Short mmCIF file of the C-alpha atoms (twelve columns), coordinates in Angstrom:
data_MODEL
# 
_entry.id   MODEL 
# 
loop_
_atom_site.group_PDB 
_atom_site.id 
_atom_site.type_symbol 
_atom_site.label_atom_id 
_atom_site.label_alt_id 
_atom_site.label_comp_id 
_atom_site.label_asym_id 
_atom_site.label_seq_id 
_atom_site.Cartn_x 
_atom_site.Cartn_y 
_atom_site.Cartn_z 
_atom_site.pdbx_PDB_model_num 
ATOM 1  C CA . MET A 1  -12.790 -7.009  -10.597 1 
ATOM 2  C CA . LYS A 2  -10.846 -6.970  -7.302  1 
ATOM 3  C CA . LYS A 3  -8.275  -4.127  -6.656  1 
ATOM 4  C CA . LYS A 4  -5.189  -4.173  -4.452  1 
ATOM 5  C CA . ALA A 5  -2.810  -1.405  -3.398  1 
ATOM 6  C CA . CYS A 6  0.229   -0.574  -5.286  1 
ATOM 7  C CA . VAL A 7  3.138   1.689   -4.144  1 
ATOM 8  C CA . ASN A 8  5.259   3.783   -6.518  1 
ATOM 9  C CA . GLN A 9  8.588   2.842   -4.640  1 
ATOM 10 C CA . LYS A 10 10.381  5.490   -6.397  1 
ATOM 11 C CA . LEU A 11 8.284   8.265   -4.657  1 
ATOM 12 C CA . CYS A 12 7.438   6.752   -1.295  1 
ATOM 13 C CA . VAL A 13 9.145   8.680   1.464   1 
ATOM 14 C CA . ALA A 14 8.631   5.610   4.033   1 
ATOM 15 C CA . CYS A 15 6.615   7.985   6.613   1 
ATOM 16 C CA . GLY A 16 4.626   4.976   7.895   1 
ATOM 17 C CA . CYS A 17 1.243   6.265   7.466   1 
ATOM 18 C CA . CYS A 18 -0.046  3.556   5.127   1 
ATOM 19 C CA . MET A 19 1.324   0.986   7.756   1 
ATOM 20 C CA . THR A 20 -0.934  2.809   10.434  1 
ATOM 21 C CA . ALA A 21 -3.805  2.747   8.131   1 
ATOM 22 C CA . CYS A 22 -3.635  -0.866  7.336   1 
ATOM 23 C CA . LYS A 23 -5.549  -2.963  9.754   1 
ATOM 24 C CA . LEU A 24 -4.365  -6.189  8.319   1 
ATOM 25 C CA . GLY A 25 -0.680  -5.692  8.437   1 
ATOM 26 C CA . ALA A 26 -0.351  -5.813  4.827   1 
ATOM 27 C CA . ILE A 27 2.392   -3.050  4.666   1 
ATOM 28 C CA . SER A 28 5.833   -2.950  5.738   1 
ATOM 29 C CA . ILE A 29 8.873   -0.772  5.373   1 
ATOM 30 C CA . PRO A 30 11.587  -3.314  5.849   1 
ATOM 31 C CA . HIS A 31 14.705  -0.899  5.380   1 
ATOM 32 C CA . GLY A 32 12.996  2.349   5.990   1 
ATOM 33 C CA . VAL A 33 13.464  3.208   2.299   1 
ATOM 34 C CA . TYR A 34 9.803   2.331   0.811   1 
ATOM 35 C CA . ALA A 35 6.701   0.584   1.588   1 
ATOM 36 C CA . ILE A 36 6.042   -2.875  0.419   1 
ATOM 37 C CA . ILE A 37 2.451   -4.323  0.456   1 
ATOM 38 C CA . ASP A 38 1.835   -7.958  0.752   1 
ATOM 39 C CA . LYS A 39 -0.793  -8.679  -1.976  1 
ATOM 40 C CA . ALA A 40 -1.822  -11.893 -0.283  1 
ATOM 41 C CA . LYS A 41 -2.967  -9.931  2.885   1 
ATOM 42 C CA . CYS A 42 -4.297  -6.755  1.085   1 
ATOM 43 C CA . VAL A 43 -8.139  -6.863  0.623   1 
ATOM 44 C CA . GLY A 44 -8.204  -3.748  -1.478  1 
ATOM 45 C CA . CYS A 45 -10.005 -1.446  1.001   1 
ATOM 46 C CA . GLY A 46 -8.008  1.622   -0.047  1 
ATOM 47 C CA . MET A 47 -7.330  3.193   3.428   1 
ATOM 48 C CA . CYS A 48 -3.547  3.094   2.728   1 
ATOM 49 C CA . ALA A 49 -4.053  5.210   -0.365  1 
ATOM 50 C CA . LYS A 50 -6.454  7.493   1.453   1 
ATOM 51 C CA . LYS A 51 -3.987  8.166   4.220   1 
ATOM 52 C CA . CYS A 52 -0.745  8.433   2.038   1 
ATOM 53 C CA . PRO A 53 0.430   12.228  2.347   1 
ATOM 54 C CA . ALA A 54 2.588   11.702  -0.694  1 
ATOM 55 C CA . SER A 55 -0.343  10.233  -2.809  1 
ATOM 56 C CA . VAL A 56 1.907   7.473   -4.091  1 
ATOM 57 C CA . ILE A 57 -0.450  4.386   -3.417  1 
ATOM 58 C CA . GLU A 58 -2.962  3.654   -6.110  1 
ATOM 59 C CA . MET A 59 -5.438  0.934   -6.172  1 
ATOM 60 C CA . GLU A 60 -4.959  -1.335  -9.265  1 
ATOM 61 C CA . VAL A 61 -7.214  -3.901  -10.870 1 
ATOM 62 C CA . GLN A 62 -5.748  -7.433  -10.489 1 
ATOM 63 C CA . GLU A 63 -6.109  -9.221  -13.723 1 
ATOM 64 C CA . ASN A 64 -5.437  -12.826 -12.107 1 
ATOM 65 C CA . GLU A 65 -8.216  -12.777 -9.484  1 
# 
């Protein structure tokens, strides 16, 4: 079972900590409102979830993979 990061966009404060933590550049905050994760780039390491001060990133099992 492969996991990928998922952001609760309603609770994200767009602080950018997850972007800094992601060494693959899979996270962006395009309009300064909330983080968006590129599932194609995410390898499921969980560093973004660990670094998120608001605890709004979870690692979810991907059914399709």
